[in-house]
C-alpha positions as CSV (number, residue, x, y, z in Angstrom):
1,M,28.8,-12.2,6.1
2,L,25.1,-13.0,6.2
3,L,22.8,-11.9,8.9
4,F,20.2,-14.4,10.7
5,V,18.2,-12.8,13.3
6,V,14.5,-13.1,14.1
7,V,13.2,-9.4,15.0
8,T,10.6,-8.9,17.0
9,R,8.9,-6.3,18.6
10,I,10.9,-4.9,22.0
11,S,9.4,-2.6,23.6
12,P,12.0,0.0,25.7
13,K,10.9,-1.8,28.8
14,Q,11.7,-4.9,27.4
15,R,15.7,-3.9,26.8
16,S,17.9,-4.9,29.2
17,G,20.6,-2.4,27.6
18,T,23.1,-4.9,27.4
19,S,21.9,-7.4,25.0
20,A,23.3,-7.7,21.0
21,R,20.4,-9.2,20.4
22,D,18.7,-5.9,21.8
23,A,21.3,-3.6,19.8
24,V,21.0,-5.3,16.8
25,V,17.3,-5.1,16.5
26,A,16.6,-1.6,17.5
27,L,19.3,-1.4,14.8
28,M,17.2,-3.7,12.1
29,R,13.7,-2.0,12.8
30,A,15.5,2.0,12.7
31,A,17.0,1.3,8.8
32,D,13.9,0.0,8.4
33,K,12.0,2.8,9.1
34,V,14.4,5.5,7.5
35,R,14.0,2.9,4.5
36,R,10.1,2.7,4.1
37,R,10.3,6.5,4.6
38,A,12.5,7.5,1.4
39,T,11.3,4.6,-0.4
40,R,7.4,6.4,0.1
41,I,9.7,9.4,-1.5
42,V,11.7,7.9,-4.3
43,E,8.8,5.2,-6.4
44,P,6.6,8.2,-6.8
45,H,9.5,9.2,-9.2
46,G,9.7,5.8,-10.7
47,I,12.9,4.6,-8.8
48,T,13.3,2.0,-6.4
49,L,16.3,3.2,-3.8
50,Q,18.9,1.1,-4.7
51,Q,18.6,2.9,-8.4
52,Y,18.5,6.4,-6.3
53,N,21.9,5.9,-5.0
54,V,23.1,4.2,-8.3
55,L,22.1,8.1,-10.0
56,R,24.0,9.6,-6.3
57,I,27.1,7.5,-6.8
58,L,26.9,8.7,-10.6
59,E,26.8,12.4,-9.8
60,A,29.6,12.6,-7.6
61,A,32.2,11.0,-10.1
62,K,31.0,13.5,-12.6
63,E,33.1,13.4,-16.2
64,D,35.3,10.4,-14.9
65,G,32.7,8.3,-15.3
66,V,32.5,4.7,-13.0
67,P,33.6,1.4,-14.0
68,T,30.7,-1.0,-13.4
69,L,32.1,-2.9,-10.6
70,E,33.1,0.2,-8.6
71,V,29.2,1.2,-8.2
72,A,28.4,-2.1,-7.3
73,A,31.1,-1.9,-4.8
74,R,29.9,1.6,-3.4
75,M,25.8,0.0,-3.5
76,I,24.8,0.5,0.1
77,E,23.3,-2.1,0.0
78,E,25.4,-5.0,-2.0
79,T,22.7,-6.1,-4.9
80,P,23.8,-8.7,-7.7
81,G,22.4,-7.5,-10.1
82,V,23.8,-4.5,-11.0
83,T,23.9,-4.5,-14.4
84,R,20.1,-5.0,-14.7
85,L,19.5,-2.2,-12.1
86,L,21.9,-0.6,-14.7
87,D,20.2,-1.3,-17.6
88,R,17.0,-0.4,-16.1
89,L,18.7,3.1,-15.3
90,E,19.6,3.0,-18.5
91,A,16.2,2.4,-20.5
92,K,14.7,5.3,-18.7
93,A,17.7,7.1,-20.7
94,Y,19.2,8.2,-17.0
95,I,22.3,7.2,-17.2
96,R,25.1,6.4,-19.7
97,R,27.3,3.9,-20.7
98,Q,30.2,2.7,-22.3
99,R,33.2,0.3,-23.4
100,C,36.3,2.0,-21.5
101,P,38.4,2.5,-24.2
102,L,41.3,1.2,-21.9
103,D,40.4,-1.6,-20.7
104,R,37.5,-2.9,-22.7
105,R,36.2,-5.2,-20.1
106,Q,34.9,-2.6,-18.4
107,H,31.9,-0.3,-18.4
108,L,32.1,2.4,-17.9
109,C,28.9,4.9,-16.2
110,W,27.8,8.2,-16.2
111,L,24.8,10.2,-14.8
112,S,22.7,11.9,-17.6
113,G,21.2,14.8,-17.5
114,E,17.8,13.6,-17.2
115,G,19.6,11.6,-14.2
116,A,20.5,14.6,-12.5
117,R,17.2,16.2,-13.2
118,V,15.9,13.1,-11.2
119,L,18.4,14.4,-8.4
120,E,17.3,17.6,-8.1
121,S,13.9,17.3,-7.3
122,L,14.6,14.2,-5.1
123,S,17.6,15.6,-3.2
124,P,15.2,19.0,-0.8
125,L,12.6,16.2,-0.3
126,L,14.4,13.6,1.0
127,A,16.7,16.2,3.4
128,T,13.3,17.0,4.6
129,E,12.7,13.9,5.2
130,H,16.5,12.7,6.6
131,E,15.9,15.7,9.0
132,R,12.4,15.1,10.1
133,V,14.1,11.8,11.0
134,L,16.6,12.6,13.5
135,E,14.8,16.2,14.2
136,R,15.1,14.6,17.9
137,L,19.1,14.1,17.9
138,D,21.4,17.1,18.2
139,G,24.3,17.8,16.0
140,G,26.6,15.7,19.0
141,T,25.0,13.2,18.9
142,R,24.7,13.0,15.4
143,Q,28.0,12.7,14.7
144,Q,28.4,9.6,17.7
145,L,25.6,8.1,16.0
146,V,26.8,8.2,12.9
147,A,30.6,7.3,14.4
148,L,28.9,4.4,16.1
149,L,27.1,2.3,13.1
150,D,30.7,3.2,11.0
151,V,32.5,1.0,13.8
152,I,29.2,-1.4,13.0
153,S,29.8,-1.6,9.6
154,S,33.3,-1.7,9.2
155,E,35.4,-4.2,7.2
156,Q,36.0,-7.5,10.5
């Protein structure tokens, strides 16, 4: 579902606290802040946040590999150009791909050693930034936030 919202800056004093619009605007502003801060960390390493997301997906797969369509399904942000995204990562030698021996229509993807090194250098930087973003929330509040966001992002 595509959601269009005119996003304007709403001060806490202007919020009614009950408006779906207020909640969506606050959510979008928070997401944008997190995205911009993470982008400043990954871009000096020559990758985008979407490329970083692919590397993390492949890291979790270990030696099994991940089919291209499964990579697309696991992405944080939907993207129609997963093949081009994978092409760029393969050109940088961060991933490797090959046809699935059991289903020749499918390609499997793996994280390369170079891709693993990129993740190894970025992970502590992003972990520190995540802590900075959420420093005013205690552990219980963070759990509540995750639960609420899971409700919003679950398929309807």
